N, C-alpha and C positions, 0 to 999 in steps of 0.2 A: 618878119612875122614869126611868132613863137607858138609852140604847143605848150600846154600846161597839164601836167599830170596831177590829178586831184585824188586824194584818199580821204575817206571818212569812216568813222567808227560808230556803229550802232550797237549799243550795249545796254544791259541793265546797270543800275547804279545802286550802290550801297547807301542806305538812307543816312544822311548826315554823318558820314564817315569818310573824311578826306583821305586819310592814309590808306584805307582799304580800296578806295576808288583809284588812287594813283597806282597802287600795286596791280590792280586788275588791268588798268590801261598800259602799264609797263609791259605786261605779257602781250596785249594786243598790238602795241607798237613794235614789239620785237618780231612779230610775225608778218610785218609788212613785206610784201613780195616785190623786191626791186626798188629802184629809186623813185622818188616822188618830189613834187614841188610844194604841195600844200596839204596839210593834214588837219581835218576839221573834227572837233569833239562836240558833244551836245551842250546845251545850256546847263549852267550850274553843275558841271560834270564832276565836281568833287563832293557834292552834297545831295543832289536832287533838288527839286523846286521847293525851297524851304523859306519860311519867313523868320527863322530863328537866327537872324543876322548877328545879333549881339553875342551869340555863342559861337557862331561858325565863321564869321568874317575873318579874312586874312589881310595883312597889309601888303603893299606892293613889293616889299622886300621879303615876303613870307615864303614858305616852303613850296607852294604851288607855282609861283612865278619862277623860282629857281629850278623846279622840276621841268617846267616848260622850256626854259632856256637850254637845259641840258639835252632834252630830246630834240629840240630844233637844231642844235649844233650837230648832234650825232647823225640826224637824218638829212642834214643840209636842205632843210625845208622850213617854210613857215608853219608854225603850230598855232591853232586858234580854237577858242571855245570860251564860254563865259563862266565866271567864278564870283562868289560873294566877296566883295572887297570893302574894307573900311579905309576911308581917307578923309582927313580933316574933320573928324567927328560925324561924318555921314556914311551911309551904306549904299553901295551900288551893285546892281546886277551888271557886271562889267565884262564885256568881251575883250579878251587880250589877244593881240596880234604880235606874235613873237618871231623874229627873224633868226636865221642861223647864227648871225654875228652877235646876238644878244639884244639888239635894238628892239624896243617895244613900243607899240602904239595901242590905243584902246578906244572902245566905243561903249558908252553907258546906255543901256536900254532906255529908249525914249518912252515907249508906250507900256506903262505898267498895268498889270492885269488886275483891275479893280475887283473882279469877282472873287479873287483870292486875297484881297486886301494888300496887294503888293505895294500900292501907293502909300500905305501907312508905315512901311518899313524902309523902302528904298527911295533914293533921290533920282528923278528922271534925267536922262541925258538931254543935251541941247544941240549937239553938233553931230552930224553924220560923218562917217569915216569912209574915205575911198583911198585904197592903197594900190600903188603900182608894184607889180611883182612879176618878174621874168616875162615882160612883154604884155601883161594883162593888167587891166584896171579892175579892182575887186571892191565891192561894197558889202561889208558884213553887217548883218542886223540880227536881232534877237526875237525869236518866238512871236509874241503878240504883235510885233511890228508888221508881221505878214498881213494883218487885217487892214492896214492903213496904206493904200496905194500912193497917196500923195507923198508920204515920207520916203517911199521906195522908188519914186519916179526917177527915171534916167534923164538927167537934165544936161543941156548943152555945155553949161559952165562947169559941170562936174560929172562927166560921162563915165560909165563903167561897162565892162564886158561880162562880168560874172557877178550875180547877186546871190548872196548866201544868207541863210537863216539857221542859227543854232536854236534848239528848242527842247522843251519838255511839254509836248502837245498831247493832251489826253486822248485816249481811244474813242471816247464818246463823241468827239468832234473831228474824227479822222476824215470825213468827207470834206469838211471845210479846208483842212490842211492840204489834201491832195488837189482840190479844185483851185484854191488860191495860189498855191505854188506854181501851178501851170499858168495861171492868169498873169502872175507877176513876170514870168519869162516872156510870154507872148506880148504883153502890152509894152514892155521895155526893150523888146528885140535884143534880149540878152540871155545867156545861159543862167540857170538858177539851180541852186543846190540847197536842199533842206535836210538838216541832220537832226533827227529826233532820237529819243531813247525808247527802250522797251521795258517790259516788266511792270511791277507795282511799286509805288512809293510808300513811305511810312504812314500816309494818310489814307491808303487804300485805293488811290487812283491808279487806273490801268493805262498803259501806254502801248500803242500798237506798232510803233516804229514808223513805217512808211517813209523812211528816208529815201530821197530820190535826187538824181541829177537829170536836169531837163534842158533840152536845147532851145534856141531862140524861136523855134517854130512851135514849141509846146510838146515836142516828142520826148519820150523817156529814153535816156541813155543808160541809166542804171536805176533799178528799183530794188531796195533792200527788203521790202515787205515786212515780215515780223521776225526776220532772222538776225541773230547775233553775228557780227563779223566786221571785217575791215574790207571796204570796197574801193576799188581804184579804177579810174578811167582817164584817158588822155584827151583833153579838149583841143581841137584844131582851130587855131586863130584864123587861118586862111578861110576855112568854111564859114565862120561867123562873119568875117569881113566881106566875103563874097555875097552872102545872103543880105547883109545890110546895104551893100551897093545896089542890089537889084530891088530890094523892098525897103523904100526910104521913109517908112512911117515915122521914124524919130524926127525927121525934118518938119513934120506937120503938127507936132504937139503944141498945146497951149502954153504960152509963157506965163509964169507965175513966180511969186516969191513967198517963201515961208516966213511968217512974222511972229509965230507963237512959240 
């Protein structure tokens, strides 16, 4: 059984300015207090939530992937967050999962936010990602995925211990963010982490943050509220396993298969 130290960054983002965002995050990552296992950044952390993919997209061998590899190696931790990526002539809102040794996995956001026209710019993902890391199984998803519990479901053939969402979730819908994040933890008997941004974007949308780490019972372990900062907490695998052994709701779930 292993403990997992998780750190997440809640910050304002410079609108459509990757170099400025990397520089800001350099400073935040330098202030990390002590060792950690996993560092989580918001959705589209180099640009803000933008549909200007033709101008802003990077390739998989671009500067942001190299930047993430360097920090992951320095911190001896996985670094994750989503970036606008171009590959094969298509654009993706892609969560990158970068290990300290440079190995990289990714998840393309499945549920595209039609209210912002995201589906007209980005190609949706088809496969969920569950990564094993230091004794934990972790399922990283992106923002709007939070509203779709079937996609987030903890399934016997692909179980996880920690569900995480990186987001640019606007303040006008903060009640939904807070409510659904707790619901996903409770219904999946798993810890849940939601990492959102704060401030305003170039379109005038406000973001209240409300990043939070929640235990499998739905209790808050860390709440960032509207504060800028780097937040760290150590999750205890023994506590999660003990709760699951006593409360066996995962054994009673409906069997189903995703076909779309």
